[in-house]
Every structure is written in C-alpha cells, then in structure tokens.
Gaussian input, Z-matrix of N, CA and C with variables (Angstrom, degrees):
# hf/3-21g

backbone

0 1
 N
 C     1     B1
 C     2     B2     1     A1
 N     3     B3     2     A2     1     D1
 C     4     B4     3     A3     2     D2
 C     5     B5     4     A4     3     D3
 N     6     B6     5     A5     4     D4
 C     7     B7     6     A6     5     D5
 C     8     B8     7     A7     6     D6
 N     9     B9     8     A8     7     D7
 C    10    B10     9     A9     8     D8
 C    11    B11    10    A10     9     D9
 N    12    B12    11    A11    10    D10
 C    13    B13    12    A12    11    D11
 C    14    B14    13    A13    12    D12
 N    15    B15    14    A14    13    D13
 C    16    B16    15    A15    14    D14
 C    17    B17    16    A16    15    D15
 N    18    B18    17    A17    16    D16
 C    19    B19    18    A18    17    D17
 C    20    B20    19    A19    18    D18
 N    21    B21    20    A20    19    D19
 C    22    B22    21    A21    20    D20
 C    23    B23    22    A22    21    D21
 N    24    B24    23    A23    22    D22
 C    25    B25    24    A24    23    D23
 C    26    B26    25    A25    24    D24
 N    27    B27    26    A26    25    D25
 C    28    B28    27    A27    26    D26
 C    29    B29    28    A28    27    D27
 N    30    B30    29    A29    28    D28
 C    31    B31    30    A30    29    D29
 C    32    B32    31    A31    30    D30
 N    33    B33    32    A32    31    D31
 C    34    B34    33    A33    32    D32
 C    35    B35    34    A34    33    D33
 N    36    B36    35    A35    34    D34
 C    37    B37    36    A36    35    D35
 C    38    B38    37    A37    36    D36
 N    39    B39    38    A38    37    D37
 C    40    B40    39    A39    38    D38
 C    41    B41    40    A40    39    D39
 N    42    B42    41    A41    40    D40
 C    43    B43    42    A42    41    D41
 C    44    B44    43    A43    42    D42
 N    45    B45    44    A44    43    D43
 C    46    B46    45    A45    44    D44
 C    47    B47    46    A46    45    D45
 N    48    B48    47    A47    46    D46
 C    49    B49    48    A48    47    D47
 C    50    B50    49    A49    48    D48
 N    51    B51    50    A50    49    D49
 C    52    B52    51    A51    50    D50
 C    53    B53    52    A52    51    D51
 N    54    B54    53    A53    52    D52
 C    55    B55    54    A54    53    D53
 C    56    B56    55    A55    54    D54
 N    57    B57    56    A56    55    D55
 C    58    B58    57    A57    56    D56
 C    59    B59    58    A58    57    D57
 N    60    B60    59    A59    58    D58
 C    61    B61    60    A60    59    D59
 C    62    B62    61    A61    60    D60
 N    63    B63    62    A62    61    D61
 C    64    B64    63    A63    62    D62
 C    65    B65    64    A64    63    D63
 N    66    B66    65    A65    64    D64
 C    67    B67    66    A66    65    D65
 C    68    B68    67    A67    66    D66
 N    69    B69    68    A68    67    D67
 C    70    B70    69    A69    68    D68
 C    71    B71    70    A70    69    D69
 N    72    B72    71    A71    70    D70
 C    73    B73    72    A72    71    D71
 C    74    B74    73    A73    72    D72
 N    75    B75    74    A74    73    D73
 C    76    B76    75    A75    74    D74
 C    77    B77    76    A76    75    D75
 N    78    B78    77    A77    76    D76
 C    79    B79    78    A78    77    D77
 C    80    B80    79    A79    78    D78
 N    81    B81    80    A80    79    D79
 C    82    B82    81    A81    80    D80
 C    83    B83    82    A82    81    D81
 N    84    B84    83    A83    82    D82
 C    85    B85    84    A84    83    D83
 C    86    B86    85    A85    84    D84
 N    87    B87    86    A86    85    D85
 C    88    B88    87    A87    86    D86
 C    89    B89    88    A88    87    D87
 N    90    B90    89    A89    88    D88
 C    91    B91    90    A90    89    D89
 C    92    B92    91    A91    90    D90
 N    93    B93    92    A92    91    D91
 C    94    B94    93    A93    92    D92
 C    95    B95    94    A94    93    D93
 N    96    B96    95    A95    94    D94
 C    97    B97    96    A96    95    D95
 C    98    B98    97    A97    96    D96
 N    99    B99    98    A98    97    D97
 C   100   B100    99    A99    98    D98
 C   101   B101   100   A100    99    D99
 N   102   B102   101   A101   100   D100
 C   103   B103   102   A102   101   D101
 C   104   B104   103   A103   102   D102
 N   105   B105   104   A104   103   D103
 C   106   B106   105   A105   104   D104
 C   107   B107   106   A106   105   D105
 N   108   B108   107   A107   106   D106
 C   109   B109   108   A108   107   D107
 C   110   B110   109   A109   108   D108
 N   111   B111   110   A110   109   D109
 C   112   B112   111   A111   110   D110
 C   113   B113   112   A112   111   D111
 N   114   B114   113   A113   112   D112
 C   115   B115   114   A114   113   D113
 C   116   B116   115   A115   114   D114
 N   117   B117   116   A116   115   D115
 C   118   B118   117   A117   116   D116
 C   119   B119   118   A118   117   D117
 N   120   B120   119   A119   118   D118
 C   121   B121   120   A120   119   D119
 C   122   B122   121   A121   120   D120
 N   123   B123   122   A122   121   D121
 C   124   B124   123   A123   122   D122
 C   125   B125   124   A124   123   D123
 N   126   B126   125   A125   124   D124
 C   127   B127   126   A126   125   D125
 C   128   B128   127   A127   126   D126
 N   129   B129   128   A128   127   D127
 C   130   B130   129   A129   128   D128
 C   131   B131   130   A130   129   D129
 N   132   B132   131   A131   130   D130
 C   133   B133   132   A132   131   D131
 C   134   B134   133   A133   132   D132
 N   135   B135   134   A134   133   D133
 C   136   B136   135   A135   134   D134
 C   137   B137   136   A136   135   D135
 N   138   B138   137   A137   136   D136
 C   139   B139   138   A138   137   D137
 C   140   B140   139   A139   138   D138
 N   141   B141   140   A140   139   D139
 C   142   B142   141   A141   140   D140
 C   143   B143   142   A142   141   D141
 N   144   B144   143   A143   142   D142
 C   145   B145   144   A144   143   D143
 C   146   B146   145   A145   144   D144
 N   147   B147   146   A146   145   D145
 C   148   B148   147   A147   146   D146
 C   149   B149   148   A148   147   D147
 N   150   B150   149   A149   148   D148
 C   151   B151   150   A150   149   D149
 C   152   B152   151   A151   150   D150
 N   153   B153   152   A152   151   D151
 C   154   B154   153   A153   152   D152
 C   155   B155   154   A154   153   D153
 N   156   B156   155   A155   154   D154
 C   157   B157   156   A156   155   D155
 C   158   B158   157   A157   156   D156
 N   159   B159   158   A158   157   D157
 C   160   B160   159   A159   158   D158
 C   161   B161   160   A160   159   D159
 N   162   B162   161   A161   160   D160
 C   163   B163   162   A162   161   D161
 C   164   B164   163   A163   162   D162
 N   165   B165   164   A164   163   D163
 C   166   B166   165   A165   164   D164
 C   167   B167   166   A166   165   D165
 N   168   B168   167   A167   166   D166
 C   169   B169   168   A168   167   D167
 C   170   B170   169   A169   168   D168
 N   171   B171   170   A170   169   D169
 C   172   B172   171   A171   170   D170
 C   173   B173   172   A172   171   D171
 N   174   B174   173   A173   172   D172
 C   175   B175   174   A174   173   D173
 C   176   B176   175   A175   174   D174
 N   177   B177   176   A176   175   D175
 C   178   B178   177   A177   176   D176
 C   179   B179   178   A178   177   D177
 N   180   B180   179   A179   178   D178
 C   181   B181   180   A180   179   D179
 C   182   B182   181   A181   180   D180
 N   183   B183   182   A182   181   D181
 C   184   B184   183   A183   182   D182
 C   185   B185   184   A184   183   D183
 N   186   B186   185   A185   184   D184
 C   187   B187   186   A186   185   D185
 C   188   B188   187   A187   186   D186
 N   189   B189   188   A188   187   D187
 C   190   B190   189   A189   188   D188
 C   191   B191   190   A190   189   D189
 N   192   B192   191   A191   190   D190
 C   193   B193   192   A192   191   D191
 C   194   B194   193   A193   192   D192
 N   195   B195   194   A194   193   D193
 C   196   B196   195   A195   194   D194
 C   197   B197   196   A196   195   D195
 N   198   B198   197   A197   196   D196
 C   199   B199   198   A198   197   D197
 C   200   B200   199   A199   198   D198
 N   201   B201   200   A200   199   D199
 C   202   B202   201   A201   200   D200
 C   203   B203   202   A202   201   D201
 N   204   B204   203   A203   202   D202
 C   205   B205   204   A204   203   D203
 C   206   B206   205   A205   204   D204
 N   207   B207   206   A206   205   D205
 C   208   B208   207   A207   206   D206
 C   209   B209   208   A208   207   D207
 N   210   B210   209   A209   208   D208
 C   211   B211   210   A210   209   D209
 C   212   B212   211   A211   210   D210
 N   213   B213   212   A212   211   D211
 C   214   B214   213   A213   212   D212
 C   215   B215   214   A214   213   D213
 N   216   B216   215   A215   214   D214
 C   217   B217   216   A216   215   D215
 C   218   B218   217   A217   216   D216
 N   219   B219   218   A218   217   D217
 C   220   B220   219   A219   218   D218
 C   221   B221   220   A220   219   D219
 N   222   B222   221   A221   220   D220
 C   223   B223   222   A222   221   D221
 C   224   B224   223   A223   222   D222
 N   225   B225   224   A224   223   D223
 C   226   B226   225   A225   224   D224
 C   227   B227   226   A226   225   D225
 N   228   B228   227   A227   226   D226
 C   229   B229   228   A228   227   D227
 C   230   B230   229   A229   228   D228
 N   231   B231   230   A230   229   D229
 C   232   B232   231   A231   230   D230
 C   233   B233   232   A232   231   D231
 N   234   B234   233   A233   232   D232
 C   235   B235   234   A234   233   D233
 C   236   B236   235   A235   234   D234
 N   237   B237   236   A236   235   D235
 C   238   B238   237   A237   236   D236
 C   239   B239   238   A238   237   D237
 N   240   B240   239   A239   238   D238
 C   241   B241   240   A240   239   D239
 C   242   B242   241   A241   240   D240
 N   243   B243   242   A242   241   D241
 C   244   B244   243   A243   242   D242
 C   245   B245   244   A244   243   D243
 N   246   B246   245   A245   244   D244
 C   247   B247   246   A246   245   D245
 C   248   B248   247   A247   246   D246
 N   249   B249   248   A248   247   D247
 C   250   B250   249   A249   248   D248
 C   251   B251   250   A250   249   D249
 N   252   B252   251   A251   250   D250
 C   253   B253   252   A252   251   D251
 C   254   B254   253   A253   252   D252
 N   255   B255   254   A254   253   D253
 C   256   B256   255   A255   254   D254
 C   257   B257   256   A256   255   D255
 N   258   B258   257   A257   256   D256
 C   259   B259   258   A258   257   D257
 C   260   B260   259   A259   258   D258
 N   261   B261   260   A260   259   D259
 C   262   B262   261   A261   260   D260
 C   263   B263   262   A262   261   D261
 N   264   B264   263   A263   262   D262
 C   265   B265   264   A264   263   D263
 C   266   B266   265   A265   264   D264
 N   267   B267   266   A266   265   D265
 C   268   B268   267   A267   266   D266
 C   269   B269   268   A268   267   D267
 N   270   B270   269   A269   268   D268
 C   271   B271   270   A270   269   D269
 C   272   B272   271   A271   270   D270
 N   273   B273   272   A272   271   D271
 C   274   B274   273   A273   272   D272
 C   275   B275   274   A274   273   D273
 N   276   B276   275   A275   274   D274
 C   277   B277   276   A276   275   D275
 C   278   B278   277   A277   276   D276
 N   279   B279   278   A278   277   D277
 C   280   B280   279   A279   278   D278
 C   281   B281   280   A280   279   D279
 N   282   B282   281   A281   280   D280
 C   283   B283   282   A282   281   D281
 C   284   B284   283   A283   282   D282
 N   285   B285   284   A284   283   D283
 C   286   B286   285   A285   284   D284
 C   287   B287   286   A286   285   D285
 N   288   B288   287   A287   286   D286
 C   289   B289   288   A288   287   D287
 C   290   B290   289   A289   288   D288
 N   291   B291   290   A290   289   D289
 C   292   B292   291   A291   290   D290
 C   293   B293   292   A292   291   D291
 N   294   B294   293   A293   292   D292
 C   295   B295   294   A294   293   D293
 C   296   B296   295   A295   294   D294
 N   297   B297   296   A296   295   D295
 C   298   B298   297   A297   296   D296
 C   299   B299   298   A298   297   D297
 N   300   B300   299   A299   298   D298
 C   301   B301   300   A300   299   D299
 C   302   B302   301   A301   300   D300
 N   303   B303   302   A302   301   D301
 C   304   B304   303   A303   302   D302
 C   305   B305   304   A304   303   D303
 N   306   B306   305   A305   304   D304
 C   307   B307   306   A306   305   D305
 C   308   B308   307   A307   306   D306
 N   309   B309   308   A308   307   D307
 C   310   B310   309   A309   308   D308
 C   311   B311   310   A310   309   D309
 N   312   B312   311   A311   310   D310
 C   313   B313   312   A312   311   D311
 C   314   B314   313   A313   312   D312
 N   315   B315   314   A314   313   D313
 C   316   B316   315   A315   314   D314
 C   317   B317   316   A316   315   D315
 N   318   B318   317   A317   316   D316
 C   319   B319   318   A318   317   D317
 C   320   B320   319   A319   318   D318

   B1=1.4442
   B2=1.5216
   B3=1.3188
   B4=1.4577
   B5=1.5151
   B6=1.3149
   B7=1.4592
   B8=1.5201
   B9=1.3415
   B10=1.4688
   B11=1.5250
   B12=1.3198
   B13=1.4660
   B14=1.5225
   B15=1.3343
   B16=1.4595
   B17=1.5292
   B18=1.3203
   B19=1.4585
   B20=1.5267
   B21=1.3336
   B22=1.4605
   B23=1.5216
   B24=1.3204
   B25=1.4623
   B26=1.5269
   B27=1.2922
   B28=1.4555
   B29=1.5230
   B30=1.3217
   B31=1.4544
   B32=1.5286
   B33=1.3057
   B34=1.4566
   B35=1.5156
   B36=1.3193
   B37=1.4543
   B38=1.5100
   B39=1.3242
   B40=1.4621
   B41=1.5124
   B42=1.3323
   B43=1.4604
   B44=1.5203
   B45=1.3103
   B46=1.4554
   B47=1.5221
   B48=1.3318
   B49=1.4574
   B50=1.5192
   B51=1.3192
   B52=1.4674
   B53=1.5213
   B54=1.3170
   B55=1.4615
   B56=1.5203
   B57=1.3222
   B58=1.4549
   B59=1.5183
   B60=1.3336
   B61=1.4635
   B62=1.5189
   B63=1.3170
   B64=1.4603
   B65=1.5323
   B66=1.3201
   B67=1.4676
   B68=1.5211
   B69=1.3200
   B70=1.4621
   B71=1.5290
   B72=1.3413
   B73=1.4593
   B74=1.5260
   B75=1.3210
   B76=1.4635
   B77=1.5238
   B78=1.3191
   B79=1.4641
   B80=1.5229
   B81=1.3255
   B82=1.4697
   B83=1.5175
   B84=1.3362
   B85=1.4622
   B86=1.5283
   B87=1.3134
   B88=1.4742
   B89=1.5259
   B90=1.3192
   B91=1.4631
   B92=1.5342
   B93=1.3218
   B94=1.4660
   B95=1.5274
   B96=1.3224
   B97=1.4639
   B98=1.5304
   B99=1.3222
   B100=1.4647
   B101=1.5195
   B102=1.3268
   B103=1.4679
   B104=1.5257
   B105=1.3164
   B106=1.4626
   B107=1.5304
   B108=1.3249
   B109=1.4727
   B110=1.5245
   B111=1.3348
   B112=1.4531
   B113=1.5254
   B114=1.3143
   B115=1.4669
   B116=1.5295
   B117=1.3126
   B118=1.4656
   B119=1.5307
   B120=1.3095
   B121=1.4694
   B122=1.5246
   B123=1.3271
   B124=1.4691
   B125=1.5283
   B126=1.3286
   B127=1.4609
   B128=1.5304
   B129=1.3373
   B130=1.4687
   B131=1.5316
   B132=1.3276
   B133=1.4708
   B134=1.5278
   B135=1.3306
   B136=1.4684
   B137=1.5267
   B138=1.3258
   B139=1.4663
   B140=1.5229
   B141=1.3090
   B142=1.4592
   B143=1.5327
   B144=1.3377
   B145=1.4693
   B146=1.5239
   B147=1.3173
   B148=1.4620
   B149=1.5270
   B150=1.3169
   B151=1.4659
   B152=1.5278
   B153=1.3305
   B154=1.4688
   B155=1.5286
   B156=1.3197
   B157=1.4701
   B158=1.5199
   B159=1.3064
   B160=1.4706
   B161=1.5236
   B162=1.3276
   B163=1.4645
   B164=1.5363
   B165=1.3300
   B166=1.4702
   B167=1.5314
   B168=1.3262
   B169=1.4570
   B170=1.5289
   B171=1.3148
   B172=1.4729
   B173=1.5279
   B174=1.3278
   B175=1.4610
   B176=1.5290
   B177=1.3251
   B178=1.4609
   B179=1.5278
   B180=1.3333
   B181=1.4801
   B182=1.5257
   B183=1.3287
   B184=1.4626
   B185=1.5266
   B186=1.3276
   B187=1.4657
   B188=1.5272
   B189=1.3265
   B190=1.4621
   B191=1.5263
   B192=1.3191
   B193=1.4672
   B194=1.5273
   B195=1.3253
   B196=1.4648
   B197=1.5269
   B198=1.3310
   B199=1.4634
   B200=1.5284
   B201=1.3151
   B202=1.4672
   B203=1.5226
   B204=1.3214
   B205=1.4631
   B206=1.5150
   B207=1.3331
   B208=1.4667
   B209=1.5246
   B210=1.3209
   B211=1.4651
   B212=1.5233
   B213=1.3106
   B214=1.4687
   B215=1.5232
   B216=1.3363
   B217=1.4624
   B218=1.5262
   B219=1.3267
   B220=1.4652
   B221=1.5279
   B222=1.3165
   B223=1.4664
   B224=1.5298
   B225=1.3166
   B226=1.4593
   B227=1.5121
   B228=1.3143
   B229=1.4604
   B230=1.5297
   B231=1.3148
   B232=1.4687
   B233=1.5288
   B234=1.3257
   B235=1.4638
   B236=1.5269
   B237=1.3207
   B238=1.4652
   B239=1.5229
   B240=1.3360
   B241=1.4633
   B242=1.5275
   B243=1.3328
   B244=1.4640
   B245=1.5258
   B246=1.3117
   B247=1.4626
   B248=1.5282
   B249=1.3302
   B250=1.4665
   B251=1.5273
   B252=1.3387
   B253=1.4598
   B254=1.5260
   B255=1.3348
   B256=1.4605
   B257=1.5199
   B258=1.2976
   B259=1.4543
   B260=1.5168
   B261=1.3300
   B262=1.4723
   B263=1.5316
   B264=1.3226
   B265=1.4691
   B266=1.5265
   B267=1.3219
   B268=1.4633
   B269=1.5205
   B270=1.3079
   B271=1.4637
   B272=1.5253
   B273=1.3257
   B274=1.4717
   B275=1.5309
   B276=1.3304
   B277=1.4688
   B278=1.5240
   B279=1.3156
   B280=1.4695
   B281=1.5224
   B282=1.3401
   B283=1.4658
   B284=1.5265
   B285=1.3104
   B286=1.4616
   B287=1.5283
   B288=1.3285
   B289=1.4668
   B290=1.5257
   B291=1.3203
   B292=1.4675
   B293=1.5195
   B294=1.3163
   B295=1.4690
   B296=1.5295
   B297=1.3257
   B298=1.4694
   B299=1.5257
   B300=1.3146
   B301=1.4729
   B302=1.5277
   B303=1.3193
   B304=1.4722
   B305=1.5309
   B306=1.3306
   B307=1.4745
   B308=1.5223
   B309=1.3201
   B310=1.4644
   B311=1.5252
   B312=1.3136
   B313=1.4586
   B314=1.5319
   B315=1.3184
   B316=1.4619
   B317=1.5176
   B318=1.3167
   B319=1.4738
   B320=1.5046
   A1=109.29
   A2=115.36
   A3=119.43
   A4=110.53
   A5=115.35
   A6=119.71
   A7=108.04
   A8=117.62
   A9=120.01
   A10=112.71
   A11=117.34
   A12=119.89
   A13=111.66
   A14=117.21
   A15=121.54
   A16=112.96
   A17=117.48
   A18=121.52
   A19=108.61
   A20=117.38
   A21=120.47
   A22=112.75
   A23=116.48
   A24=125.19
   A25=115.07
   A26=119.01
   A27=120.18
   A28=110.76
   A29=116.94
   A30=121.84
   A31=110.60
   A32=117.26
   A33=120.23
   A34=114.21
   A35=118.33
   A36=119.91
   A37=113.35
   A38=117.40
   A39=120.23
   A40=109.18
   A41=115.30
   A42=119.35
   A43=109.44
   A44=115.58
   A45=120.84
   A46=109.28
   A47=115.95
   A48=121.52
   A49=113.44
   A50=117.78
   A51=120.89
   A52=112.58
   A53=118.87
   A54=121.78
   A55=113.48
   A56=117.29
   A57=120.67
   A58=112.96
   A59=116.86
   A60=122.32
   A61=111.99
   A62=116.85
   A63=121.22
   A64=112.06
   A65=117.57
   A66=120.53
   A67=111.43
   A68=117.49
   A69=120.65
   A70=110.49
   A71=116.98
   A72=120.05
   A73=110.85
   A74=116.61
   A75=119.82
   A76=111.31
   A77=116.86
   A78=120.70
   A79=110.58
   A80=116.13
   A81=120.06
   A82=111.42
   A83=116.84
   A84=119.86
   A85=111.49
   A86=117.24
   A87=119.66
   A88=110.95
   A89=116.55
   A90=120.49
   A91=109.94
   A92=116.52
   A93=120.86
   A94=109.96
   A95=116.67
   A96=120.73
   A97=110.39
   A98=116.24
   A99=120.68
   A100=111.84
   A101=116.14
   A102=119.86
   A103=110.56
   A104=117.14
   A105=121.50
   A106=109.95
   A107=116.78
   A108=119.50
   A109=110.16
   A110=116.95
   A111=121.10
   A112=111.51
   A113=116.38
   A114=120.60
   A115=110.95
   A116=116.41
   A117=119.89
   A118=110.34
   A119=115.85
   A120=120.83
   A121=111.08
   A122=115.44
   A123=119.58
   A124=111.07
   A125=116.67
   A126=119.94
   A127=109.91
   A128=116.44
   A129=119.64
   A130=111.61
   A131=116.36
   A132=121.29
   A133=112.54
   A134=116.76
   A135=122.09
   A136=112.61
   A137=116.00
   A138=120.36
   A139=110.25
   A140=115.08
   A141=122.58
   A142=109.78
   A143=116.28
   A144=122.67
   A145=112.99
   A146=116.74
   A147=120.70
   A148=110.81
   A149=117.30
   A150=120.54
   A151=110.73
   A152=116.35
   A153=120.29
   A154=109.45
   A155=116.91
   A156=120.33
   A157=112.10
   A158=116.88
   A159=120.98
   A160=110.32
   A161=116.21
   A162=119.96
   A163=111.78
   A164=117.47
   A165=120.81
   A166=109.12
   A167=116.09
   A168=120.56
   A169=111.37
   A170=116.90
   A171=121.06
   A172=110.60
   A173=117.56
   A174=121.06
   A175=110.43
   A176=116.33
   A177=120.84
   A178=110.94
   A179=116.51
   A180=120.00
   A181=110.85
   A182=117.27
   A183=120.20
   A184=110.79
   A185=117.51
   A186=120.42
   A187=111.46
   A188=116.58
   A189=119.74
   A190=110.60
   A191=117.50
   A192=120.48
   A193=110.71
   A194=117.15
   A195=120.56
   A196=109.61
   A197=116.30
   A198=120.52
   A199=111.29
   A200=116.79
   A201=119.85
   A202=111.53
   A203=116.79
   A204=120.11
   A205=111.72
   A206=116.49
   A207=120.49
   A208=110.99
   A209=116.48
   A210=120.32
   A211=110.72
   A212=116.56
   A213=120.32
   A214=110.91
   A215=116.69
   A216=120.13
   A217=111.07
   A218=116.72
   A219=120.85
   A220=110.69
   A221=115.77
   A222=119.13
   A223=110.41
   A224=116.32
   A225=120.23
   A226=114.37
   A227=117.43
   A228=120.28
   A229=111.08
   A230=116.52
   A231=120.98
   A232=112.43
   A233=116.70
   A234=119.90
   A235=110.19
   A236=116.79
   A237=120.52
   A238=111.24
   A239=117.61
   A240=121.06
   A241=111.33
   A242=116.26
   A243=119.72
   A244=111.37
   A245=116.68
   A246=119.88
   A247=110.33
   A248=116.04
   A249=119.41
   A250=112.04
   A251=116.70
   A252=121.00
   A253=110.98
   A254=115.99
   A255=120.38
   A256=112.27
   A257=115.28
   A258=121.09
   A259=112.78
   A260=115.19
   A261=120.53
   A262=113.28
   A263=117.04
   A264=119.49
   A265=111.02
   A266=117.07
   A267=120.75
   A268=110.69
   A269=116.31
   A270=120.25
   A271=110.63
   A272=116.91
   A273=121.61
   A274=110.78
   A275=117.55
   A276=120.31
   A277=111.53
   A278=117.58
   A279=120.50
   A280=109.60
   A281=117.45
   A282=120.75
   A283=110.74
   A284=116.64
   A285=122.19
   A286=110.47
   A287=117.20
   A288=121.44
   A289=110.77
   A290=117.43
   A291=120.89
   A292=111.12
   A293=117.08
   A294=121.19
   A295=110.63
   A296=116.81
   A297=120.17
   A298=110.76
   A299=116.62
   A300=120.76
   A301=109.63
   A302=117.16
   A303=120.94
   A304=110.60
   A305=116.85
   A306=119.74
   A307=111.10
   A308=117.16
   A309=120.50
   A310=111.68
   A311=116.53
   A312=120.89
   A313=110.41
   A314=116.96
   A315=121.59
   A316=112.27
   A317=117.77
   A318=119.54
   A319=112.28
   D1=138.21
   D2=-179.00
   D3=-79.87
   D4=150.01
   D5=174.14
   D6=-85.18
   D7=161.25
   D8=178.45
   D9=-55.27
   D10=-32.02
   D11=179.70
   D12=-66.54
   D13=-26.24
   D14=-179.80
   D15=-83.04
   D16=-8.88
   D17=-176.23
   D18=-108.23
   D19=107.90
   D20=-175.13
   D21=-60.22
   D22=128.14
   D23=173.02
   D24=58.60
   D25=4.34
   D26=-179.07
   D27=-67.88
   D28=-37.03
   D29=-178.04
   D30=-124.18
   D31=31.63
   D32=-172.25
   D33=-84.50
   D34=1.19
   D35=-179.14
   D36=90.53
   D37=-3.59
   D38=176.34
   D39=-67.78
   D40=155.62
   D41=176.33
   D42=-67.90
   D43=141.91
   D44=177.73
   D45=-89.21
   D46=162.58
   D47=-177.32
   D48=-58.03
   D49=-29.54
   D50=-177.22
   D51=-87.24
   D52=-4.07
   D53=-173.50
   D54=-54.00
   D55=-38.05
   D56=-179.85
   D57=-67.29
   D58=-25.40
   D59=-179.16
   D60=-109.34
   D61=18.72
   D62=-173.64
   D63=-54.80
   D64=-46.72
   D65=-178.74
   D66=-62.98
   D67=-39.73
   D68=178.66
   D69=-64.39
   D70=-40.99
   D71=177.43
   D72=-64.47
   D73=-43.63
   D74=179.38
   D75=-62.60
   D76=-39.65
   D77=177.83
   D78=-62.31
   D79=-45.93
   D80=179.41
   D81=-63.48
   D82=-41.58
   D83=-179.58
   D84=-67.41
   D85=-35.63
   D86=175.82
   D87=-66.20
   D88=-37.75
   D89=176.69
   D90=-63.77
   D91=-42.34
   D92=177.89
   D93=-64.46
   D94=-39.91
   D95=176.49
   D96=-57.65
   D97=-40.76
   D98=176.08
   D99=-63.82
   D100=-39.16
   D101=176.63
   D102=-61.33
   D103=-41.49
   D104=-179.22
   D105=-66.05
   D106=-42.27
   D107=176.11
   D108=-61.30
   D109=-38.71
   D110=176.77
   D111=-62.68
   D112=-38.99
   D113=176.50
   D114=-62.93
   D115=-42.53
   D116=177.98
   D117=-59.73
   D118=-43.72
   D119=178.14
   D120=-61.48
   D121=-43.58
   D122=179.90
   D123=-59.22
   D124=-42.70
   D125=179.66
   D126=-68.00
   D127=-43.68
   D128=177.87
   D129=-57.88
   D130=-35.38
   D131=-177.32
   D132=-91.33
   D133=9.12
   D134=179.61
   D135=55.05
   D136=45.90
   D137=177.58
   D138=-64.87
   D139=160.32
   D140=-179.30
   D141=-59.53
   D142=134.08
   D143=-174.45
   D144=-51.15
   D145=-46.44
   D146=-176.94
   D147=-64.26
   D148=-35.97
   D149=177.13
   D150=-64.80
   D151=-41.41
   D152=177.80
   D153=-64.86
   D154=-46.12
   D155=179.50
   D156=-60.88
   D157=-37.35
   D158=177.59
   D159=-61.61
   D160=-42.38
   D161=179.85
   D162=-72.13
   D163=-34.06
   D164=174.63
   D165=-61.41
   D166=-43.87
   D167=178.87
   D168=-61.37
   D169=-42.16
   D170=179.33
   D171=-63.79
   D172=-42.84
   D173=179.42
   D174=-65.91
   D175=-40.03
   D176=178.09
   D177=-61.67
   D178=-45.83
   D179=178.43
   D180=-62.62
   D181=-37.96
   D182=179.12
   D183=-64.82
   D184=-42.82
   D185=177.27
   D186=-65.31
   D187=-39.04
   D188=177.56
   D189=-62.88
   D190=-38.10
   D191=178.42
   D192=-63.83
   D193=-40.28
   D194=176.66
   D195=-63.65
   D196=-45.40
   D197=-179.43
   D198=-60.35
   D199=-43.93
   D200=179.60
   D201=-65.23
   D202=-38.38
   D203=176.40
   D204=-63.06
   D205=-44.71
   D206=177.97
   D207=-63.03
   D208=-40.57
   D209=178.28
   D210=-63.25
   D211=-44.76
   D212=178.27
   D213=-60.60
   D214=-43.27
   D215=177.74
   D216=-63.52
   D217=-40.40
   D218=-179.72
   D219=-62.80
   D220=-47.13
   D221=-179.70
   D222=-66.17
   D223=-43.41
   D224=-177.41
   D225=-69.43
   D226=-24.11
   D227=-176.44
   D228=-113.30
   D229=-68.08
   D230=-172.84
   D231=-65.13
   D232=-48.77
   D233=-178.16
   D234=-68.04
   D235=-44.17
   D236=179.34
   D237=-59.95
   D238=-45.29
   D239=178.42
   D240=-61.08
   D241=-42.31
   D242=-179.59
   D243=-65.74
   D244=-40.55
   D245=179.01
   D246=-65.13
   D247=-42.46
   D248=178.26
   D249=-62.70
   D250=-33.80
   D251=179.25
   D252=-77.48
   D253=-27.27
   D254=179.71
   D255=75.45
   D256=-172.82
   D257=177.96
   D258=81.49
   D259=-171.70
   D260=-175.78
   D261=-65.05
   D262=-26.48
   D263=179.23
   D264=-62.47
   D265=-35.35
   D266=-179.97
   D267=-61.71
   D268=-47.66
   D269=179.45
   D270=-63.12
   D271=-40.44
   D272=179.95
   D273=-63.35
   D274=-42.32
   D275=-179.46
   D276=-66.84
   D277=-36.94
   D278=177.46
   D279=-65.83
   D280=-43.96
   D281=177.77
   D282=-62.52
   D283=-41.02
   D284=179.01
   D285=-61.60
   D286=-44.58
   D287=178.67
   D288=-65.66
   D289=-40.38
   D290=177.87
   D291=-62.20
   D292=-41.38
   D293=178.33
   D294=-65.06
   D295=-39.70
   D296=178.20
   D297=-64.30
   D298=-41.29
   D299=177.61
   D300=-62.61
   D301=-43.35
   D302=179.09
   D303=-60.25
   D304=-41.99
   D305=178.52
   D306=-63.51
   D307=-39.95
   D308=179.64
   D309=-67.27
   D310=-38.05
   D311=-179.80
   D312=-67.28
   D313=-37.99
   D314=179.77
   D315=-71.17
   D316=-26.95
   D317=-174.75
   D318=-81.49

C-alpha cells in the first residue's frame, strides 16, 4: 500500500471535487444512517423478512447514489484538472477513477 506521500495531490490539502456539495452529501449520508438505524430496529423487533430486505435494498440504492455522485465529482474535477495539467498525475488519476468504477461495478 502506498503512503500519502507517494500519492500525488491526494492528500495535499486541495479542495476535492465534492467540496461544493459537501453539505448535500452529509445530509444524504445522515439520512442513510437513519435508514440503517431503522433496519437495526426492524431486526430487533423481528419484522417480516421481506420488509427488512426491502429496506436493505433502499439503503443500498441510496449509498450507490452517493457513490455515483462522488465518482462524477471526482471525474469532473480531480481527473479533469489532472488531465489539463498533464504529466504522470493525469495517468494516475485516470487509473484511480477506473479502479473506483471497477469497485462500484463489483459491489
């Protein structure tokens, strides 16, 4: 595993692509957190399996929507900036985005 020093600009203090939408992301994640707490309650109360599965599916879709938004912001900001700057960082950002897409597809 690489250290932060080995990863160009990843931890350099620059604003991330999602920074402009940070509050919206936090709001969505808090809502998802509430969904997860609701799922815990449903299991504690022995709710009907299909009802629990329906809520698991809803929480999963909500997390996927956040992930896709973050990916779009990353490509639109971080990858675009790196490509415009050129050099090895551009290739690294494209590989990083491709790996993130692969992880999302597998999940």
